[in-house]
C-alpha angles and dihedrals in degrees: 000000000000121000122211110232110229117240102234093184091059093047092047091050091048093053092046091053091046092050094048094049092050092049091050090053091048091052090048092053092045091058089065103107136187115246120194134179150132129261117213143167118203088349092302119119117248117220124214098013108167116237116188130184099215094194096053099030091233129126150169139189136230122266127231091284094050094252125136142177124205134166121229143157125237107278096027118132117233118200122201116196136170132167112268094016135093115261113248122208122192130180113222114239128198092260095046114118104131124042116180109183129198106204120218122215117248115237111218111196126178117218092207140357124216116208116195127186127198122219095241110112116235128208094276094051090044091053093047091053092046092051090059094053124096114253136188125240134169087272094054138263116340123202108201092203093059104025097085096233135079129242135191137193123231131187118229095246090058093058094055108037112201 
């Protein structure tokens, strides 16, 4: 019976490669660090600010006191966003452990405004047109344009506000 002689060089190389790959993964996982901080505006804490780690697709939000905790690697981009405020993006550096952010309000300006009116008369237009019409009273026909006094029409619900 013939025995196959094991190739020790191959086995040794295999275990070295296996060891190195596991240590690289361990170093990669060890670089994940905890980052904490507080988000404020005019020294007041902001609640429910969204904080997203764009590289890992993870996120969190601030608590009632504006504090947060998120985990990130060096080089990850953290994005802080809140309605009515400018979005802030920060790249995590190797010395980053605390990030306190002061949010800045977003100024929304319109370049132009388009006002459109439909041709359906509303209550005000209806009243204005009625007040210019002739009407009959117990003293005769009165023409508001010639009578020398002004008149107005009211609806019953306007006389007795609820």
